DRENGUPA-874790 format. One record per residue (C-alpha): residue number from 1; x, y, z. Coordinates in Angstrom, 3 decimals, m for minus. Layout:
# DRENGUPA-874790
NODE   k        x        y        z
NODE NUM        X        Y        Z
...
END
This chain:
# DRENGUPA-874790
NODE   k        x        y        z
NODE   1    0.036    0.040    0.092
NODE   2    1.596    3.313   m1.184
NODE   3    1.056    6.751    0.674
NODE   4   m0.285    8.637   m2.283
NODE   5   m2.697   11.344   m1.383
NODE   6   m6.592    9.784   m1.774
NODE   7   m8.539   11.583   m4.458
NODE   8  m10.514   14.451   m3.206
NODE   9   m8.363   15.267   m0.425
NODE  10   m6.957   18.658   m0.012
NODE  11   m3.330   19.501   m0.664
NODE  12   m0.818   20.664    1.605
NODE  13   m2.360   22.745    4.530
NODE  14   m0.618   25.083    7.073
NODE  15   m0.716   23.345   10.274
NODE  16   m1.214   26.744   11.811
NODE  17   m4.266   28.246   10.217
NODE  18   m5.489   25.043    8.004
NODE  19   m5.204   27.154    4.900
NODE  20   m3.801   25.415    1.646
NODE  21   m0.440   26.949    0.589
NODE  22   m2.102   28.970   m2.449
NODE  23   m4.788   30.562   m0.060
NODE  24   m2.107   31.218    2.546
NODE  25    0.008   32.987   m0.070
NODE  26   m2.585   35.272   m1.444
NODE  27   m3.991   36.153    1.703
NODE  28   m0.262   37.447    2.690
NODE  29   m0.205   39.096   m0.640
NODE  30   m3.351   40.862   m0.239
NODE  31   m2.327   41.895    3.242
NODE  32    0.352   43.545    1.747
NODE  33    3.385   41.396    1.631
NODE  34    5.820   41.124   m1.057
NODE  35    6.543   37.761   m2.708
NODE  36    9.939   37.499   m1.253
NODE  37    8.031   38.191    2.228
NODE  38    5.133   35.888    1.861
NODE  39    7.651   33.285    0.696
NODE  40    9.653   33.632    4.104
NODE  41    6.565   33.675    6.209
NODE  42    5.369   30.443    4.519
NODE  43    8.786   29.066    5.230
NODE  44    8.294   29.165    8.806
NODE  45    4.615   28.016    8.746
NODE  46    5.658   24.836   11.047
NODE  47    6.710   27.453   13.882
NODE  48    3.820   29.105   14.850
NODE  49    5.218   31.320   17.395
NODE  50    7.579   32.931   14.936
NODE  51    5.048   33.067   12.263
NODE  52    2.989   35.036   14.681
NODE  53    5.701   37.084   15.608
NODE  54    6.607   38.243   12.010
NODE  55    2.658   38.635   11.331
NODE  56    2.455   40.984   14.280
NODE  57    5.456   42.848   12.902
NODE  58    3.895   43.313    9.557
NODE  59    0.411   44.526   11.081
NODE  60    2.425   46.871   13.333
NODE  61    4.494   48.511   10.083
NODE  62    0.853   48.387    8.510
NODE  63   m0.744   50.222   11.483
NODE  64    1.966   52.607   11.210
NODE  65    1.338   53.661    7.617
NODE  66   m2.380   54.287    8.887
NODE  67   m1.251   56.739   11.407
NODE  68    1.110   58.523    9.280
NODE  69   m1.727   58.752    6.524
NODE  70   m4.081   60.140    9.289
NODE  71   m1.741   62.847    9.850
NODE  72   m1.483   63.850    6.424
NODE  73   m5.212   64.090    6.455
NODE  74   m5.325   65.793    9.535
NODE  75   m3.295   68.413    7.933
NODE  76   m5.357   68.711    4.578
NODE  77   m8.568   68.886    6.477
NODE  78   m6.733   71.819    8.470
NODE  79   m5.898   73.552    5.394
NODE  80   m9.432   73.174    3.839
NODE  81  m10.677   74.582    7.247
NODE  82   m8.605   77.624    6.888
NODE  83   m9.012   78.216    2.864
NODE  84  m13.325   77.843    3.769
NODE  85  m12.685   80.175    6.695
NODE  86  m10.954   82.661    5.149
NODE  87  m13.237   82.462    2.052
NODE  88  m16.049   83.352    4.793
NODE  89  m14.594   85.944    6.021
NODE  90  m13.959   87.802    2.550
NODE  91  m17.729   87.100    1.946
NODE  92  m18.788   89.354    4.919
END
């Protein structure tokens, strides 16, 4: 009796999240990982602690980008406010 994969059985799946390799790779890309970063993360799928550490680091970096973008939006909002305020004063 051989150890071939039975028909209908899913291919390789990550032990940490039970995702198939293609789904895991796509999810990592959708989360903003480069191909290289996704490959590196997938290489660590057997070490869930390491994988969680790397994912948390990537999440923190993305959140930092969000905060920087929020500051830029705040600056634009202030500029828009000042322009409108100045226009209103001229119209009086």
